[in-house]
N, C-alpha and C positions, 0 to 999 in steps of 0.2 A: 485259670480264662477256661484253656478247655475242656477241664474237666464241667465246669459249670456247662457250658453251651454244648456238650453234650447230653445231658440230663435233662437240656431244654429241648433236644432236638428228639432225646427218644419219649420226653413226655407229651409231644406234639407229635409223633407215629403213635403211640401206645392210647391218645384222646381220637384220634383221626381211627383208628382198628375200630374200636369201641362206636361210633356215629357208621361206619360201614357197615361192623355186621348187627346195629340196628334197622338201619336201610334194607340188609339184602331180609333180615328176617319179616322186616313191614311192607315188602313187595310179594313175598312169598305167603301174606296174609295173616302174620302173629302183628296183628297193629299192637300190641299192650307186651311187649316182649319181656320177660323174667330177666332180672339182674344174672340167674345161671345161663339162662338159654344166650344172652348176651356174653359172658364171661367167654361158655365153651365154644360159640362162634369165633370170638376176636381174641382170644388165649391170653386176655388182661383179665388178670384176677380182682374177687367181687372187691376187694379195699380198693385197689386201683380205681375202679371207675368210679365211687363216690370220694377219688382222691380230685379226680379230672371236675366232675358233676356235683350240684350238694345235693341234687333230687335228683330221683327220674325224670320229672318234669322239665329240668333244667337238661336232661341230656336226649330229652321229646323236643325241647327245642333249637335245640344243636340239631338234631336230622333233619327240621322243618328248615332251616334255613341254608341247610348244606342244598338241600335237594332244590331249592329256591336258585341260591347262586350256580347250578347246574345246569336248571331250567332257565336261566335270566338270556341264552340267545336267542330261546324260542319266545322272546318278550321281545323282542329290539324288533326298533325299527322298519315294516317290510317293502319291499317297492311297488307305493301307493300307483303308478301307472299302467296303463293298459283297461282293457275292456272289465268288467263287473265279473264276467267268471273267471278268467284268469285271478283276480285280487283275492276273491273267494275263496278258490281251491287252495293259494296259498295260503290263509288262512286259519284254514281248516287244516293241513298238511302240521302248520305248526303248533296250532291247541292241541291236535290230536295226540302229535309228540309228546308234548308237553304234561299232558293231562296220562299217558299209559308211563313217562319215565317219572313223572309223582304221584302216582296212585297210592303205592302204601305211606309214604309219610302224610300226603295228602288225608288221606280217610283218618289217621293214628292223630293227626292234629284236629281235624273234627269233632273228634271223639272227646279231644282235653278240653277243648274252645270254650267251654260255662265254666271251665272251674280253673285255666290257667291265664290269667289277664295277660299278660306278654304274648301264650299263643295267639291269643283272641287281634292282637294288637298287630303281630306277624302277618298273620290271616289277612286281617284290613287292609293292609299297605299293599300285599299282593294283588288282592281284590281288587285295588286301588289299580296299581299298573296294567293291569286284566283290561279294567272299564276304560283307561286311558285308551289302551293302542285298539280296543273296536272306534273308538269316536274318532282317535286321528285316520284311523285307517281306511274308515267309512263318510270321513268329512264332506268328501263331495256331494256323495248321496243325504249326505242328513244338511248339509247345506243348500239345497234345492228344496225343502221343507220350510212348513214356519215353525218357530221354537216350542211349541208344544207338543206339536205331530215329530220333531226332532228329536224330543226328549222322550218319549213313546218307544218309538223305531230303535232307538240307540239301548232302550234296558230291555227291550224284549230280545235285542239279538246278543246281550250280557247273559241273560238270561238260560239262552238257546244254546250259549258257546261255553258256558260256566262248568267247573269241573264238576257240579253236585248234578244237568242234565247228562254231562257223559257217565259219572257214576252210575245214575240210576241203568239211563240205556245199558250199561255192560253186567250192572250186578241184577237187577230185579229183572229187566227185561231180556237179558241173555241175547244182547244185540253185538253184534263183530264189528271191528272197525269198518270195513265196508261198507255196510248196513248203513252207519252212523256218518258218515262220511256224504253217502250219497240221501241222505234224511237231511241233514243239517244244509246241503247244494242244497237241492231242493228248497228248503224253509226261507235261507236267506238269500235265494234270487226271487222268491214271492216278497219277501219281505220291502229288497232292497230295491226290487228293480220295477216296484210298484209306484201309482203317486195314491196318496191319502184319500178315502173313499169321502165324497163332495156330496153337497145335497144340490138340487137344481139350479142355486145360487151361487152356487159355488162356498159355501159355507161349512163348515165343520159338520156334521149331523149329530156328534157327541162332541159338544165342546169342552173344558173342564168344569166339574162341578156337576154333570147332569150324570145322568144312569140310563144304560137300555134298558129301555120296556121290553119281556117277553112277549 
């Protein structure tokens, strides 16, 4: 029994070492690490890597799930009390921390998302969690609006605070965290602190199904 328990523990340690090696490589920008790079970093032999994972895509999925688990506290319910400014700051701090922590694994997963259904499903679950956090956290502001207005506003906030938006600001525009924090704060204050535009008769000038004319 002791031998069996020892082998199981060794297997878990080696599997975790492979995942940690892949995570660190992805965080360094190696989004598609080779078996050779992983074995060199982890100290686990190539044969053992494929004993723990049936394929590299299964390993990539394990990396994504491990990263999501570590980021889970940042998706936990936040304090919903207090003025809007403070709540916006708390959510932005949590979202920036999550994006930075998950950057490598998230970028790698997005590369494989179109080809690997299980990774696509995992990302869909994560996006759902992010969506629920936004809608719960800003429930007071959304609840003051009509259903169509609330849905549009929630969708905008979700996109604004998405990993994809953060990644574009970081990698394409070269923005630093302080710039992103200030930009997000200003945008959220404008979106959540303002009333929807209305015509003089109190109706929405762009109701569902209409198109704004240039």
